[in-house]
N, C-alpha and C positions, 0 to 999 in steps of 0.2 A: 623028380625028385632032385633036389640041389646035391650038389657034390657036399660030402661031409668031410671036415677035416678033425679027425678024433683026436689028434694030440695037442691040437689047439682047445677045443673043449675039455679035454682032460685038464691041461693046464690051467683054464679058468675055474674048473671045479674044485683045485687042489691047491691055487696059488694062496699064500699067505704071506703080508709084510713080514719083515725080519727087525726086530728094535734095532733102532739106531744106536743104541750103546752096545751093540754085540757087533759093529761091522768097526774093519779095521784096514788095513793096507794087505794086499796091492788094490787098488781101485782102476776101473777102467782106463785107458789112456784116451785122448782126444778123438781118435779114429771112431773107436767102439763108443764113445760119449756121443757123437755126432750121429752113429747110427741109433743110437737109443733114442734121440731126439727128431729125429726123423718118422721114426715110428711112432712118437709121442704127437708129431704134429700132423697126423693122419686119423684127427679126430672129429666129430661133428661138428660144425662149423656153420651154422645158418646166414647164409649171405656172403659166406668167405671172407669175413672181415678180419681174420685172426686177431682177435681182442686178446692176445696174451703173447708174452714173449718170454726167453729163455736168460736167466744169469747164470753161468756156470763158476761155482764158487770152488776154488783149490785152497788148500791148507794155509795158506799166507791170508788169503779173505776171510777166510773162517775164522783164523787167531784174531784179527783186526774186529772182526763183529763180535767176537766174544769178549773182547776188550772194551768194546761199547755198551755191553749188556749193564754192568753193575753201577757205573755213572748214572746210565737214562733209568735203570731201575728205582733208584734213589730220588731220581728227580720226581718220578711218578707216582714214590710211596710203595712199589710193590714189597710184599712180603717177601724177606730175604731168601727163605728156601725157593720161593717160583724165581727169582733172580739167579740164584744159582743153578739151578734145573736147566734156564735159558741159557746161562753162559754156557755149561758142558755143552747143549745141545751143539752149539757152535764150535768149542775148543775141541770136543773129543773126536769131531768129525774129520775126516780127510778128503770128501768131496760131497758135494750137496749142488742141487740144481733148484733155484729159487725160479718158481712159476710166479709170472707176475701178469696180473689182470689189468689190460688196458684198456677199457671200453671206448668204443668208436660211435660217434655220433650217427646214427641210423634211422630212417624214417620206417623201415622195415622189421628190423631188430631190436626186439626190446633189450633194455640193458640187463635185465636178469638171464634172457637167455645167452648173452653173451658171458653171462658169470657162469652159468652150466657149462659152457665149451672151454672155460677155462678150468674148472674142476673136471672135465673129463680129460684133459690135456694131462692134468696132475696124475689120475689115474691110468692113462696112456704109458705115461712114462714110468711109473711106479711098476706095472706089468712088462713094459720093454725089457727094462732092468733086471727085473725078475727072470724073464724068458732068456736072457743073456747070459744067467748063471750067477748073477752078482746079487748080493743082498741089498733090500732095498727098503724105504720107510718113510712116509709121507707124514710130516711135521708140520705145525704152524708153532703157536705160542704168543705171549703177549708182545715180543718184539716184531713178528709179523706183521700185527694189527695197529701197531705204533704208527702215524704216518710220520714224528721226526725221525723215528730209528731207519724206517725203510728209504727215508729221502736223504738224509744226510749217509748212511751206511751204504745204500745202494744205489742211489742217484734215481730212485723213482721220482716222475714227477707227480703232481699234487694228486690228479685224477688218476692215479696207479696205485694199485694194492698188491699185496702177497696173496696168491692162491694157496701156494702151500713151497714147503721146501722139502724136495726129495732126497734124501740121503742115499748114497749108493756106495758098496763098498765089499769088502771080503766078510761074511758070516762067520763067526766065530763059535756061536753057540745058537742052537733052536730051539724056543721053550715050547712045550707042548700046545698042540693047537687049540685054540679059544672055542667055546661053543660058538655054533652057528645060529642061526634064525630058524624058528619051526615056520616052514612055508605055509602050512596051513594059518598060522595065527596072522600072517603079513597078505592072504592073497585071497582076492574077492573075484570069484569067477561070474561074469555077467552074460548069460546067454540071449536074453531076449530085452 
């Protein structure tokens, strides 16, 4: 029988993201962020390719990105409400980590598997921040999918993309837990 870790299992069974708009200061310091990133980097990574990297965004960087959103959104003819929502995602944040998907040319590991690994890093980062006692939320939005925005704003190479922005901070309000999937609706047991 394997050793059990009831505290870890209980955390996973009860974990829940905190809305980014409810997060404020204080935020974790550099050493604590590095611990969270270390935990996130311990994610499934077929072939040990590390097809992801981190960009830690502090308040000045987030304010700079927020200022970039309206003109870029106007150029793309994005709806004004969506522009403002994306602007606030950066402007209201005090700390976020951009998880960058950077696929590696590999004859053994398809790009899609590398992308799954980047998604796993996002979830691991989110869970590590929550386990460390912080509020955290995984967001994306149209700016994260716009090559011009991420290349000029974050210095991404043409082959890179954003897997997600993980916002981290002190939780000010916890909304009620949302309904969770009915396991019987999403599970098929195959015995033969």
